[in-house]
N, C-alpha and C positions, 0 to 999 in steps of 0.2 A: 285168865281171860274170863270176862263176865259172860255168862250164856246169853245174855241178851243181845250180844253181837253175833251169834251164829248165823242169823238170817243175812246179815250184811256181809260176813265172811263168804256165805256160800254165793251171794251175787259176784262179789270180786272174783271168787273162784271161776264163776261161770264166764266172767269177762275175759279172765286170763286163759281159759279153754279155747278161746276163739282162735288165739294165734295157731295152736297145734291142729285145730280142727282144720282150718283152712289149708294149713301146710299138707295135711294127711289128704284132703281132698285133691288138690293139686298134684299131689304126688300119687294119686291113684290107689292110696291105700283105703279103700272104701269100708272094708270091715272095721279097721280101726277107727276110722271116722264116724261109722255108725255107732259104734260102742261109746265113743266120746260125746257125740250128740245125744244119745239115750242119756249118758250120766248127766250132761248139763241139764237136759229137760227134767230129770228127776230132781235135781238141785233147785230147779225153779219152783216145782210143787212142794218140796220139802221146806224151803225158806219161807214160802206163803203158809203152809201149815204151821210151822213153828211160831211166826209171828203173829198169827191169828190165835192159835191154841193157847199160847203162853203170854199173850199181850205184849210180845217183844217188838213193837212197832217202833219206828223211828222216823224223823224227818229225812235223815240220811238213807234209811230203806226205802223209803216212797221215791227217792231219785234213783237209787242204785238198780232197783229191781226192775223197773222198765227199761233202764238204760242197758242193762245186761240182756233182758230179752231182745231189745231192738238190736244190739250189737251182735248178738248169736244169730238172729234171724237174718238181718240184711247182709252179713258177711257169708252166711250159709248160701242165701239165694245168690249173692254176687260170685262166689266160688262155683256153684253149680251151674250158673249160667255161662261162665267163663269156659268151663270144661264140657259145655253141651249137654249136661244132664238135665237142665231145666230151660225152658224157653227164656231168651232175654227179655222178651217183652214183658213177661212176668215179673221179673226182676225190676225192671223199669217202672211198672205199676206200683209195685211194693214201695220202692224208693220214692217216687213221687207222692204218694199218700203220706209217707213219714214227714218229707219235707214240707208239704202243705200244712201238715198239724203243727209243725215246729215253727214254721213261717207265721202261721196264724196267732199261735200261743205268743210268740215274740212280739207281734204287731200288737196284740191285745194288751200285753204288759206294758209296752213301749207308749200306746196311745191313750189306754184306759186306766190301767193300774194293775196291782197285783191280783192274783187269782189263786183258787185251789184246783190244781188238775185232778181229775180222777176218771179213771177208764170207764167207758160205757159197756153196756151188755154186748152191744154189735162189735165192739172193739176187742173183747175179751174172747167172742166167739172167732173173730178174724185171727187174733193170735194163735188160738188153738188150731184152726184149720190150717194157717201156715206151718206151725210146728209139725202137724201132722203130715203135710205135703212133703216137707224137707225129709222127715223121717222115713216116709214111704219110698221117696227118691233114692235115700242112702239104702234102704233095704234092697230095692231093685237092682241097685249097683253092686252090691255085696253078694246077692244070691239071685237066681232068676226068678223072683216074685217081687211084687205084684205085676199084674199084666199091664202093659201100656196103656190099654183103655181106661183102666182104673185111676193111673196117676193123671191121665189127660183129664178124666172128669173131676178129680180133686183139684187140678190146676184151675179148672174153670170155676170150681167153687171158690177158691183162693181169689181170683179176679172178682167174682161177686161180692164177697165178703169185704174184700179191699177197698173197693168202690162203694159200696154202701157204708162202711165204716167211715171212710173220707168224707163222703158227702153229708153224713150225719154230724161229723165234727164241724165242717163248714158252717151247716145250718145252725148247729147249737152255738158256735162262736158268734155268729152274725146276730142270733137271737139276744145273747148276753150282751154284745156291745150295743145294740139297740136299747135294751133295758136300762144300761148304765148311761147311756146318752141321755134318754128321757128323764132319768131321775138326777141329772146334774144340772 
């Protein structure tokens, strides 16, 4: 195997890890779920580091990495909401934001043409806050820490960054569409 493919392999492993993660959560095996989520988060950082450090970037990796992240986060939020460890309304907000982004990108591609997608700073912050929230909820389920007040505060931070990121994407896509229309 060519080492250039290691980041893509890590993304695929992260996607595959979603199935046992959700199963562990639904089964109440929170310590194992925590370990698996932590490992999945570690592979996210590792694949990004390897891709940048050794210039092992690829078009496929540009698709797999955000897909793996979204699959991991949305599945985790869904399972946590289902078992009552996270508020269902927070899962809905996270899901709606992602649907708005995918719908907007699809509409842009259909109506205007191809584009190069790149995550924004607020989107990266949002993903990090969502990962932290899921991690802390899992820690709280596995051991009696952190306090519920901290989880609630970070949940509100997830709400704020999710809304800010979603609104930023809507505004930037609308601006791109206006520019494309004006130059056509």
